C-alpha positions as a printed Julia matrix, in Angstrom:
93×3 Matrix{Float64}:
  -3.12  -18.85  -28.91
  -5.02  -15.72  -29.73
  -3.87  -12.15  -30.09
  -5.28   -9.66  -27.59
  -4.89   -5.96  -27.0
  -4.8    -4.15  -23.69
  -4.92   -0.53  -22.7
  -2.84   -0.18  -19.56
  -2.27    2.77  -17.25
   0.28    2.64  -14.46
   0.09    5.1   -11.57
   3.1     5.01   -9.22
   1.98    6.58   -5.93
   3.98    8.77   -3.56
   7.14    8.64   -5.68
   9.34   11.64   -6.45
   9.32   10.76  -10.15
   6.91    8.44  -11.96
   8.83    8.34  -15.25
  11.32    5.58  -14.4
   8.58    3.19  -13.25
   6.5     3.76  -16.38
   9.5     3.44  -18.71
  10.45    0.17  -17.02
   6.95   -1.21  -17.63
   7.04   -0.28  -21.32
  10.52   -1.8   -21.61
   9.16   -5.02  -20.08
   6.39   -5.17  -22.69
   8.83   -4.62  -25.54
  11.41   -7.1   -24.22
   8.7    -9.76  -24.28
   8.16   -9.07  -27.98
   4.88   -7.2   -27.59
   3.82   -4.29  -29.76
   3.29   -1.03  -27.88
   1.94    2.4   -28.58
   2.33    5.0   -25.83
  -0.24    7.72  -25.26
  -0.54   10.59  -22.82
  -2.35    8.61  -20.11
  -2.08    4.98  -21.19
  -0.19    2.53  -23.36
  -1.68    0.12  -25.87
  -0.05   -3.3   -25.83
  -0.88   -6.23  -28.1
   0.42   -9.67  -28.83
  -0.13  -13.31  -27.95
  -2.48  -13.68  -25.0
  -0.13  -15.48  -22.61
   2.77  -13.12  -23.36
   0.54  -10.11  -22.64
  -0.67  -11.52  -19.3
   2.87  -12.51  -18.28
   4.21   -9.05  -19.14
   1.41   -7.3   -17.25
   2.16   -9.36  -14.16
   5.89   -8.7   -14.42
   5.37   -4.96  -14.97
   3.04   -4.74  -11.97
   5.48   -6.61   -9.71
   8.37   -4.39  -10.83
   6.33   -1.25  -10.16
   5.19   -2.57   -6.77
   8.82   -3.15   -5.76
   9.4     0.6    -6.16
   6.42    1.48   -3.96
   2.65    1.71   -3.93
   1.16    1.59   -7.4
  -2.13    1.31   -9.26
  -2.45   -0.43  -12.63
  -5.65   -0.25  -14.66
  -6.09   -2.6   -17.6
  -8.75   -2.96  -20.28
  -8.53   -6.22  -22.25
 -10.0    -7.04  -25.65
  -9.89   -9.95  -28.05
 -12.16   -8.05  -30.47
  -9.56   -5.51  -31.59
  -6.2    -7.29  -31.58
  -4.33   -4.2   -32.81
  -5.12   -0.49  -32.77
  -6.57    1.35  -35.71
  -3.94    3.46  -37.47
  -6.49    6.26  -37.79
  -7.64    6.2   -34.16
  -4.12    5.77  -32.72
  -1.63    7.28  -35.19
   2.05    6.7   -34.62
   3.94    9.74  -33.32
   6.21   11.61  -35.72
   9.48    9.74  -36.26
   8.23    6.46  -34.76
């Protein structure tokens, strides 16, 4: 299996609060053993290809159970983990 990286954005629609849905998605990625780095508008996720695809599907289904949602994903096998310079870890992480 190969390592891939995705940039994923989740947009819960018509919900009073979007935070719980987004936190649940990130928790799903981490529970599947994937590396994550959260940004302001998207989250970077990387790990074994099948685990990434499975986690994306699970996160989308969980979000869809809460209501209408949009998920955008950019996939790459050319940069299997983010550059430390381009995506620095937040303070205390």
